[in-house]
C-alpha positions as CSV (number, residue, x, y, z in Angstrom):
1,M,88.2,179.1,87.7
2,N,91.8,178.0,87.9
3,K,93.0,174.7,86.8
4,N,93.3,173.4,90.4
5,E,89.8,174.2,91.0
6,L,88.9,172.0,87.8
7,L,90.9,169.6,88.7
8,D,88.7,169.0,91.9
9,K,85.4,169.5,90.8
10,I,86.2,166.2,88.0
11,L,86.9,164.4,90.5
12,K,83.7,164.9,92.2
13,L,81.6,164.7,89.3
14,D,78.8,162.1,89.4
15,G,77.6,159.1,86.7
16,L,81.1,159.4,85.5
17,T,83.2,156.1,85.9
18,N,87.0,156.3,87.4
19,E,88.3,155.4,83.3
20,E,86.4,158.9,82.4
21,K,88.0,160.8,85.2
22,S,91.2,159.6,84.3
23,E,90.6,160.4,80.6
24,L,89.2,164.4,82.0
25,L,92.5,164.9,84.1
26,G,94.5,163.4,81.8
27,L,93.4,165.8,78.7
28,L,92.7,168.5,81.3
29,R,97.1,168.4,82.3
30,K,98.3,168.0,79.0
31,Q,99.8,170.9,77.7
32,K,100.5,170.3,74.0
33,K,102.5,173.5,72.4
34,Y,103.6,172.2,68.8
35,G,102.8,168.6,67.3
36,L,99.7,166.8,65.9
37,V,96.4,167.5,67.9
38,W,93.1,164.8,66.5
39,E,89.7,163.4,67.8
40,D,91.0,159.8,68.9
41,K,88.4,157.9,67.2
42,P,87.4,154.5,69.3
43,E,88.2,151.2,67.0
44,D,86.3,148.8,67.9
45,V,89.1,146.2,67.7
46,E,90.9,148.1,70.6
47,E,87.1,148.1,72.4
48,R,88.0,144.2,72.5
49,L,91.2,144.0,73.7
50,R,89.4,145.5,77.0
51,D,87.9,142.3,77.9
52,E,90.0,139.9,75.5
53,L,93.8,139.0,75.6
54,P,95.1,138.6,72.0
55,V,96.8,134.9,71.1
56,L,98.6,133.0,68.3
57,V,98.0,129.6,67.0
58,E,99.5,127.6,64.4
59,D,97.8,126.0,62.0
60,T,99.8,123.4,60.5
61,T,98.3,122.4,57.5
62,K,99.5,125.3,55.9
63,A,103.5,124.9,57.5
64,I,105.9,124.7,54.8
65,I,108.8,122.9,55.9
66,S,111.9,123.2,54.6
67,S,114.5,120.1,54.5
68,E,117.6,122.6,54.7
69,E,118.6,122.9,59.0
70,D,119.4,126.0,58.8
71,A,116.6,127.8,56.7
72,P,115.3,130.6,58.1
73,N,111.6,130.4,59.6
74,H,109.7,132.9,58.6
75,I,106.2,134.1,60.1
76,L,102.5,134.9,58.5
77,I,99.8,135.9,60.8
78,E,96.5,136.0,59.8
79,G,94.2,138.6,61.8
80,D,93.3,142.2,62.4
81,N,97.7,143.7,62.6
82,L,96.3,145.5,66.3
83,E,95.7,142.1,67.3
84,A,99.0,140.8,66.0
85,L,100.9,143.6,67.2
86,T,99.6,143.0,70.7
87,T,101.2,139.5,70.4
88,L,104.7,140.5,68.9
89,A,105.2,142.6,72.2
90,Y,105.5,139.9,74.3
91,T,107.8,137.4,71.6
92,H,109.6,140.5,69.6
93,E,110.2,143.4,72.2
94,G,113.1,145.1,70.8
95,K,113.8,142.1,67.9
96,I,112.7,143.6,65.2
97,D,115.8,145.2,62.5
98,V,113.8,146.4,60.0
99,I,109.5,147.6,59.8
100,Y,107.9,147.9,55.6
101,I,104.9,148.9,56.2
102,D,102.3,150.3,53.1
103,P,99.3,151.5,55.2
104,P,95.8,152.8,53.4
105,Y,96.7,155.9,51.9
106,N,93.8,157.4,53.6
107,T,92.6,158.4,49.8
108,G,88.9,158.2,50.2
109,N,88.4,156.4,47.4
110,K,87.4,153.1,48.9
111,D,91.0,152.7,50.1
112,F,91.0,152.9,54.2
113,V,88.2,151.1,56.2
114,Y,87.8,151.8,60.3
115,N,85.0,149.6,62.5
116,D,83.9,147.8,59.4
117,R,82.7,150.8,56.9
118,I,84.9,152.7,54.2
119,V,85.8,155.7,55.4
120,D,85.2,158.3,52.3
121,K,86.2,162.1,51.3
122,E,82.5,163.2,53.1
123,D,83.1,161.5,56.4
124,S,84.6,164.7,58.6
125,Y,86.6,162.3,60.8
126,R,88.5,161.5,57.8
127,H,91.7,162.3,59.0
128,S,91.1,162.0,62.7
129,K,89.5,157.7,61.8
130,W,93.7,157.8,60.3
131,L,95.2,159.2,62.8
132,S,93.9,156.7,65.6
133,F,94.3,154.1,63.5
134,M,97.9,154.4,62.9
135,N,98.8,155.8,66.2
136,K,98.1,152.6,67.8
137,R,100.0,150.8,65.6
138,L,102.6,153.1,65.2
139,R,103.2,153.5,69.0
140,I,103.4,149.6,69.4
141,A,105.7,149.1,66.7
142,K,108.4,151.7,68.1
143,Q,108.7,148.8,71.1
144,L,109.6,146.0,68.5
145,L,112.4,147.6,66.8
146,S,116.2,146.6,68.0
147,D,118.8,149.5,68.9
148,K,119.7,149.3,65.0
149,G,115.8,149.0,64.4
150,V,113.9,151.2,60.8
151,I,111.1,152.0,59.7
152,F,110.3,152.8,56.6
153,I,106.7,153.7,56.1
154,S,105.4,154.1,51.9
155,I,102.7,156.9,52.1
156,D,101.7,159.4,48.9
157,D,100.6,163.3,49.7
158,N,96.9,162.8,51.3
159,E,98.7,162.0,54.5
160,Q,101.9,162.3,54.0
161,A,102.6,165.8,56.4
162,Q,100.5,164.1,58.8
163,L,102.5,161.5,59.1
164,K,105.8,163.7,59.7
165,L,104.4,165.0,62.6
166,L,102.9,161.7,64.2
167,C,105.8,159.5,63.4
168,D,108.3,163.3,65.1
169,E,105.9,162.6,67.9
170,I,105.9,158.7,68.5
171,F,109.6,158.1,67.8
172,G,111.0,161.2,68.3
173,Q,112.4,164.0,65.8
174,E,115.9,163.2,66.5
175,K,115.2,159.5,65.2
176,F,113.9,161.2,61.5
177,V,116.1,160.1,59.0
178,A,114.8,160.9,55.6
179,T,112.1,161.3,53.9
180,I,112.9,158.8,50.1
181,P,110.7,159.8,47.2
182,W,109.7,157.0,45.1
183,R,108.9,157.3,41.6
184,K,105.2,155.7,41.5
185,R,104.1,156.1,37.7
186,T,105.2,157.8,34.6
187,A,104.0,161.4,33.6
188,K,99.8,161.4,32.6
189,S,99.0,164.1,31.0
190,D,94.9,164.1,32.4
191,V,95.3,165.4,35.4
192,P,94.7,168.4,37.4
193,H,96.6,171.9,36.9
194,Y,98.5,169.5,34.6
195,L,100.9,168.8,37.2
196,S,101.5,164.9,37.6
197,Q,101.9,163.9,40.5
198,D,103.8,160.4,41.0
199,Y,105.8,160.4,43.7
200,E,105.0,158.2,47.0
201,W,107.3,159.2,49.8
202,I,109.0,156.8,52.4
203,L,109.2,157.9,55.5
204,C,112.2,156.7,57.3
205,Y,113.1,156.5,61.1
206,A,115.9,155.1,63.3
207,N,117.3,154.0,66.6
208,I,120.7,155.0,67.4
209,N,122.9,152.3,65.7
210,Y,120.7,152.0,62.5
211,A,124.0,152.6,59.8
212,A,123.2,152.4,56.3
213,G,125.2,151.3,53.2
214,I,125.5,150.5,49.5
215,Q,128.4,148.1,48.5
216,K,131.0,150.5,47.0
217,E,132.9,149.7,43.6
218,T,136.0,147.5,45.0
219,R,138.7,150.1,45.4
220,K,142.0,148.9,43.4
221,Y,144.8,147.6,45.8
222,Y,148.2,146.2,44.7
223,E,150.5,143.4,46.0
224,T,154.3,143.8,45.5
225,N,157.0,142.3,45.5
226,D,158.4,145.2,47.9
227,F,155.3,144.3,50.7
228,P,154.2,141.0,50.2
229,G,151.1,139.9,52.3
230,R,150.9,143.5,52.7
231,P,147.7,145.5,49.8
232,W,147.7,148.8,49.8
233,R,146.4,151.9,46.8
234,V,147.0,155.0,45.9
235,H,144.7,158.4,46.9
236,D,145.7,161.6,45.8
237,L,148.5,163.8,47.8
238,T,147.4,167.0,46.8
239,K,144.2,168.8,49.3
240,Q,141.5,171.6,48.3
241,T,143.3,174.2,50.5
242,T,145.5,177.3,48.8
243,A,148.8,178.0,49.2
244,L,147.3,181.9,51.9
245,E,145.2,179.1,54.2
246,R,147.7,176.4,54.0
247,P,151.3,177.6,53.7
248,N,153.0,174.9,55.6
249,S,151.3,172.6,52.6
250,F,153.1,174.9,50.1
251,F,156.1,173.4,49.1
252,T,158.3,171.6,47.2
253,I,158.4,167.6,47.0
254,I,162.2,166.2,46.2
255,N,162.4,162.4,45.5
256,P,165.5,161.4,47.5
257,N,166.1,158.4,44.7
258,N,166.5,160.8,41.4
259,R,166.4,164.5,42.9
260,R,162.7,165.1,40.7
261,E,161.3,167.6,41.8
262,Y,157.6,168.2,42.2
263,S,156.5,172.1,42.8
264,A,153.5,172.8,45.0
265,N,150.2,174.2,43.4
266,P,149.0,177.6,44.9
267,N,145.6,176.8,44.5
268,R,145.8,173.0,45.6
269,T,148.4,172.2,48.4
270,W,150.3,169.0,49.7
271,A,147.9,167.4,52.0
272,I,151.0,166.8,54.0
273,T,153.6,169.2,55.5
274,K,156.9,169.6,54.6
275,E,157.7,168.8,58.3
276,T,155.7,165.5,58.4
277,F,157.2,164.5,54.7
278,E,159.9,162.5,56.1
279,D,157.8,160.8,58.6
280,Y,155.4,159.5,55.3
281,Y,158.6,158.5,53.4
282,K,160.0,156.4,55.6
283,Q,156.8,155.0,56.5
284,H,156.8,154.0,52.9
285,R,153.7,156.1,52.2
286,I,155.0,158.4,49.4
287,V,154.5,157.4,45.9
288,F,156.2,158.5,43.3
289,P,156.0,158.8,39.2
290,G,158.2,155.8,37.7
291,D,158.4,154.0,41.9
292,Y,156.1,151.2,39.3
293,D,155.8,150.7,35.9
294,F,151.8,150.1,36.5
295,L,151.2,153.2,37.5
296,N,150.5,155.8,35.8
297,I,150.4,158.6,38.0
298,S,152.1,162.4,37.1
299,K,153.6,164.0,41.0
300,P,153.5,162.2,43.7
301,A,150.6,160.0,45.2
302,L,150.0,159.1,48.9
303,R,149.9,154.8,49.7
304,Y,147.3,153.5,51.8
305,W,147.4,149.9,53.4
306,K,144.4,148.0,53.3
307,E,145.1,147.0,56.6
308,D,144.4,150.0,57.9
309,D,141.5,150.8,55.4
310,E,139.7,148.0,57.3
311,I,140.8,149.5,60.8
312,K,139.3,152.3,60.4
313,S,135.6,151.1,58.4
314,G,135.4,148.4,60.9
315,D,131.8,146.3,59.9
316,R,131.4,149.3,57.2
317,F,134.2,148.9,55.5
318,G,133.1,148.4,51.0
319,Y,130.4,149.9,52.0
320,T,129.2,153.6,51.3
321,T,127.2,156.9,52.3
322,V,123.1,155.8,50.4
323,S,121.6,158.8,48.8
324,S,117.9,159.5,49.5
325,Y,117.3,159.6,45.7
326,I,115.9,156.3,44.5
327,N,117.5,155.2,40.6
328,E,114.7,154.5,38.4
329,S,116.0,151.2,38.9
330,V,113.8,149.6,42.0
331,G,111.0,150.0,39.1
332,M,107.6,151.8,39.5
333,T,103.6,150.2,40.7
334,Q,103.3,149.0,37.1
335,D,106.9,146.4,38.1
336,G,105.4,145.5,40.9
337,T,102.1,144.1,38.9
338,K,104.6,142.4,36.7
339,D,105.4,140.6,39.5
340,I,101.8,139.5,41.0
341,I,100.6,138.7,36.8
342,N,104.2,136.5,36.9
343,I,103.4,134.5,39.5
344,F,99.6,133.8,40.2
345,G,98.3,135.0,36.0
346,D,96.4,137.8,36.5
347,K,96.4,140.5,38.9
348,A,95.5,139.3,41.9
349,F,96.1,142.3,44.1
350,G,96.0,146.2,42.6
351,F,98.6,148.6,43.4
352,P,101.6,146.0,44.5
353,K,105.3,147.7,45.7
354,P,107.8,146.0,43.2
355,M,109.8,143.6,44.9
356,S,113.1,144.8,43.0
357,L,111.7,148.5,45.9
358,I,111.5,146.4,49.6
359,Q,115.1,144.1,48.4
360,Y,116.4,148.1,48.2
361,L,115.7,149.0,51.6
362,L,116.8,145.9,53.2
363,R,119.2,146.2,51.0
364,I,120.4,149.6,52.5
365,S,119.5,148.4,56.2
366,N,122.7,147.2,58.4
367,P,123.7,145.3,55.2
368,H,127.1,144.2,57.4
369,F,124.5,142.3,59.5
370,S,123.0,139.2,57.6
371,N,120.5,137.9,60.0
372,L,118.0,140.8,60.6
373,T,114.5,140.5,62.0
374,V,112.1,141.8,58.9
375,L,108.2,143.0,59.8
376,D,105.7,144.0,58.0
377,F,102.3,144.2,59.4
378,F,99.8,145.9,56.7
379,A,101.0,142.6,54.7
380,G,99.1,143.4,51.1
381,S,100.3,140.4,48.6
382,G,103.0,139.6,50.5
383,T,106.3,141.7,48.9
384,T,108.3,142.0,51.6
385,L,108.7,137.9,52.9
386,H,108.8,137.2,48.8
387,A,112.2,140.4,48.2
388,T,113.2,139.1,52.0
389,M,113.0,135.6,50.3
390,Q,114.7,136.6,47.2
391,L,117.6,139.1,49.2
392,N,118.4,135.5,51.0
393,A,119.1,133.7,48.3
394,E,121.5,136.2,46.6
395,D,124.1,137.4,48.9
396,G,123.8,134.5,51.6
397,G,121.7,136.4,53.9
398,H,119.6,134.5,56.9
399,R,117.3,137.5,57.6
400,K,113.6,136.3,59.0
401,C,110.5,138.3,58.3
402,I,107.0,138.5,59.7
403,L,103.5,139.7,58.0
404,V,100.7,140.3,59.7
405,T,97.4,140.8,57.2
406,N,93.4,140.2,57.9
407,N,91.5,137.5,55.5
408,E,89.7,140.6,53.9
409,N,88.4,138.9,50.9
410,N,90.3,136.1,51.5
411,I,93.7,138.2,50.7
412,C,95.3,136.0,54.0
413,E,95.1,132.8,52.5
414,E,94.9,133.3,49.0
415,V,97.0,135.9,48.1
416,T,99.7,136.5,50.7
417,Y,100.3,133.0,51.5
418,E,99.5,131.7,47.9
419,R,102.6,134.2,46.5
420,N,104.8,132.7,48.7
421,K,103.9,129.6,48.5
422,R,104.6,129.6,45.3
423,V,107.9,131.5,45.5
424,I,108.6,128.6,47.8
425,N,108.2,125.9,45.8
426,G,108.8,127.4,42.4
427,Y,105.7,128.0,39.9
428,T,105.5,128.2,35.9
429,T,105.4,132.2,34.5
430,P,102.5,132.9,31.9
431,K,104.6,132.5,29.5
432,G,106.0,128.8,30.1
433,E,109.3,130.6,32.6
434,E,110.0,127.5,35.0
435,V,111.1,130.0,37.8
436,P,112.7,127.7,40.5
437,G,111.5,127.4,44.3
438,L,113.6,129.3,46.7
439,K,113.0,125.8,49.0
440,N,116.1,126.8,51.5
441,N,113.1,128.8,53.5
442,T,110.3,127.6,55.9
443,L,107.4,129.3,56.0
444,R,104.4,129.3,59.5
445,Y,101.1,130.5,59.6
446,Y,99.5,131.4,62.5
447,R,95.7,132.8,63.3
448,T,94.8,135.1,66.5
449,S,92.7,133.7,68.8
450,F,91.6,135.2,71.9
451,V,91.5,134.5,76.3
452,G,89.2,136.0,78.6
453,R,91.4,139.3,80.2
454,S,90.8,138.4,83.5
455,R,92.7,137.0,85.7
456,S,90.6,133.8,86.6
457,M,92.6,130.4,87.5
458,K,90.5,128.9,84.0
459,N,91.5,131.8,81.8
460,M,95.2,132.0,83.1
461,R,96.0,128.5,82.9
462,Q,93.9,128.8,78.9
463,L,96.5,131.8,78.5
464,M,99.1,129.1,79.4
465,N,98.2,126.4,77.2
466,L,97.4,128.6,74.1
467,S,100.8,130.3,74.7
468,T,102.8,127.4,72.9
469,D,102.8,128.4,69.9
470,M,103.7,131.8,70.6
471,L,107.1,130.1,72.2
472,C,108.3,128.9,69.7
473,I,108.5,132.4,68.0
474,K,110.1,133.6,70.6
475,E,112.9,131.1,70.2
476,D,112.3,130.7,67.5
477,L,112.2,127.2,68.2
478,Y,110.2,124.8,66.6
479,T,112.0,121.2,66.6
480,E,109.9,119.0,69.0
481,Q,110.9,116.0,71.8
482,T,108.9,113.3,72.3
483,K,111.0,112.7,75.4
484,F,113.5,114.3,77.7
485,G,115.8,112.4,79.6
486,E,114.1,109.3,79.7
487,Q,111.1,110.5,80.5
488,P,107.9,111.0,77.3
489,T,106.7,114.2,77.3
490,Y,102.9,115.1,77.8
491,K,101.1,117.9,76.2
492,K,98.7,118.9,79.1
493,V,102.1,117.9,81.7
494,F,105.5,119.2,80.1
495,R,106.6,119.9,76.6
496,Y,110.2,120.0,74.9
497,F,112.1,121.6,72.5
498,N,115.3,121.2,71.1
499,D,117.2,121.3,67.3
500,G,120.3,120.7,68.6
501,K,121.5,124.5,69.5
502,K,119.4,125.6,72.0
503,R,116.1,124.2,74.6
504,M,113.4,124.9,75.9
505,M,110.7,123.0,78.5
506,I,107.2,124.6,78.6
507,I,105.6,122.6,82.4
508,Y,101.5,123.4,82.8
509,K,101.3,121.0,85.7
510,E,102.8,123.3,88.3
511,D,102.6,119.6,90.2
512,A,104.7,118.3,87.9
513,V,107.8,120.3,89.0
514,P,109.6,118.8,91.7
515,Q,109.6,115.2,89.3
516,L,110.9,117.9,86.3
517,A,113.5,119.5,88.6
518,D,115.1,115.6,89.4
519,L,114.9,114.6,85.5
520,I,116.6,117.8,84.4
521,E,119.5,117.6,87.6
522,K,119.9,114.2,86.5
523,T,120.1,114.7,82.7
524,D,123.1,116.0,81.0
525,Y,123.5,119.2,78.9
526,E,125.2,121.6,77.6
527,G,124.6,125.6,78.8
528,K,121.2,126.4,79.9
529,M,117.5,125.4,79.2
530,R,114.9,127.8,79.0
531,V,111.7,127.2,81.3
532,Y,108.6,128.1,81.0
533,V,106.9,127.1,84.4
534,F,102.9,127.5,84.6
535,S,102.6,129.8,88.1
536,P,99.9,132.0,89.3
537,S,101.9,134.9,90.6
538,E,105.4,136.2,89.2
539,D,107.7,133.6,90.9
540,P,108.9,130.3,89.0
541,W,108.6,128.3,91.4
542,E,112.9,128.8,91.7
543,G,112.4,127.3,95.2
544,S,111.9,123.7,93.5
545,F,114.9,124.5,91.0
546,E,117.3,125.8,93.3
547,E,119.7,122.5,93.2
548,V,119.6,123.2,89.1
549,Q,119.7,127.2,88.9
550,D,123.5,126.6,86.4
551,K,121.3,124.3,84.3
552,V,117.8,126.7,83.8
553,Q,116.3,129.7,82.5
554,L,112.9,130.3,84.7
555,C,110.4,132.7,83.3
556,A,106.8,132.4,84.8
557,L,103.7,132.3,83.0
558,P,101.6,133.9,82.3
559,Q,102.3,136.6,83.7
560,A,105.0,137.6,81.7
561,I,102.5,137.7,79.4
562,Y,100.1,139.7,81.0
563,N,103.7,142.1,81.8
564,A,104.0,142.8,78.2
565,Y,100.6,143.3,77.2
566,K,99.9,146.3,80.1
567,R,101.9,148.3,78.3
568,I,100.0,148.3,75.4
569,L,96.7,147.4,75.9
570,P,94.0,149.7,76.5
571,K,92.6,149.7,80.6
572,K,89.6,147.4,81.7
573,K,86.3,149.3,81.8
574,D,85.7,149.9,85.2
575,V,82.1,147.5,86.5
576,V,79.7,150.0,87.3
577,L,77.7,148.0,89.5
578,E,73.7,149.5,90.2
């Protein structure tokens, strides 16, 4: 039977829903020649998303608000990370610059829970469940990355090979950057075959504009009276070519001032030719021994101007390429445990990554940008936020961090949140050392909630009403005002946010649109205000705002949320009528 006949039979099958037929047709059309193949295992949280839409609701009692106006807003989301990632697909699509995750390693030692059940070594679908779990989350993560975005994934030998193939498929082999080894411990003696597995791996994939870099030792530039305001440095004037390979560069240089001769080395010729020497000399690019007393050189050198170095390097001036080798100064697991004990007084979380490791990954990621957005959706003890705040304090950056974790065994409230609360407010170590707080940080706490997925008017209005906190996250704007112009706000009608830099209005009642449009016309402000307005369609009542179109940027809700979710949510189940 050929493929077309089989397709026709599937379409005519009785007892199958349209979705089931679609799945069968999809499997038949797949012609996978290379890659990872596994049996997808349904996940309870994904099934829930077939009927309900996730939203984020702030717990304002847990907010830690900095008194500093420019403090970065960090976000902690309590909930399943698949649900939270779905909401971020609306608020942060294409906006995340660095993702670091430390997912379950699927060792079979009670470290991976799937559908509320521990996956042990005897589970014949152990690897399939883990791959299904990671596949769903990484596909959303890909959509969140900015054009300069990078993702780092910690993993050990249990799933490293499978994860590499999965990431090649999701992100593309061309986006693979490196597999970075990280030493987690010193060698153990009581191990099979007496070969200690001391390393874990960090897989790195990045978009086209990502650039790693590490600050190099500052080049020595000189400022001299003969070239005021033009710092310069010197570099070797020879290169690794022989006289046979580069005969034009095998010549004797003569100092025009004192006629002293400098012969070329037949195994390492000059970097210039006899013909170009005069041009370099006229441009003051050739420095001879004795020209400057402070230079200890025995042969001619080439002068480079700092201004040319800056133009050539651009944003990367002062940075150099990063090796995939991580110096052991970043610490091991035991250092992460020390971090936890210093904050809590006991081992409140098992096997944490050291803060210094995450700091290192953040430090080398697009280092010429200081306002990156960081995401960790396997937040654990909250190390990534701690590292982000600490790095900001050290280099004056303005990075923002988003953490996501569930609250199993109260981990989100009692470990993730509590740790970073203490880091912001300050704490005392078990040895009595006072650690000052990193107070130039704001932390907001959210939980996932749900709205029915069917597009009834009731559900649409409920989604609109519950979208406020997500809109504040999306716009990074949290300063609510009680009035717009002279008009008091009413939470069920409209709300207005203004932090002095940008503005946002959320209109919940479409009946108020004409009045608010008139009010906008009468109110003076610079730039455009973002206006989110309830509409049962994709039209944000543009006709009503025609007179103020130069003052507003309109968006119809909840349609914009539906559109974002549609790209990632599982299909709704077909209703079978009997």
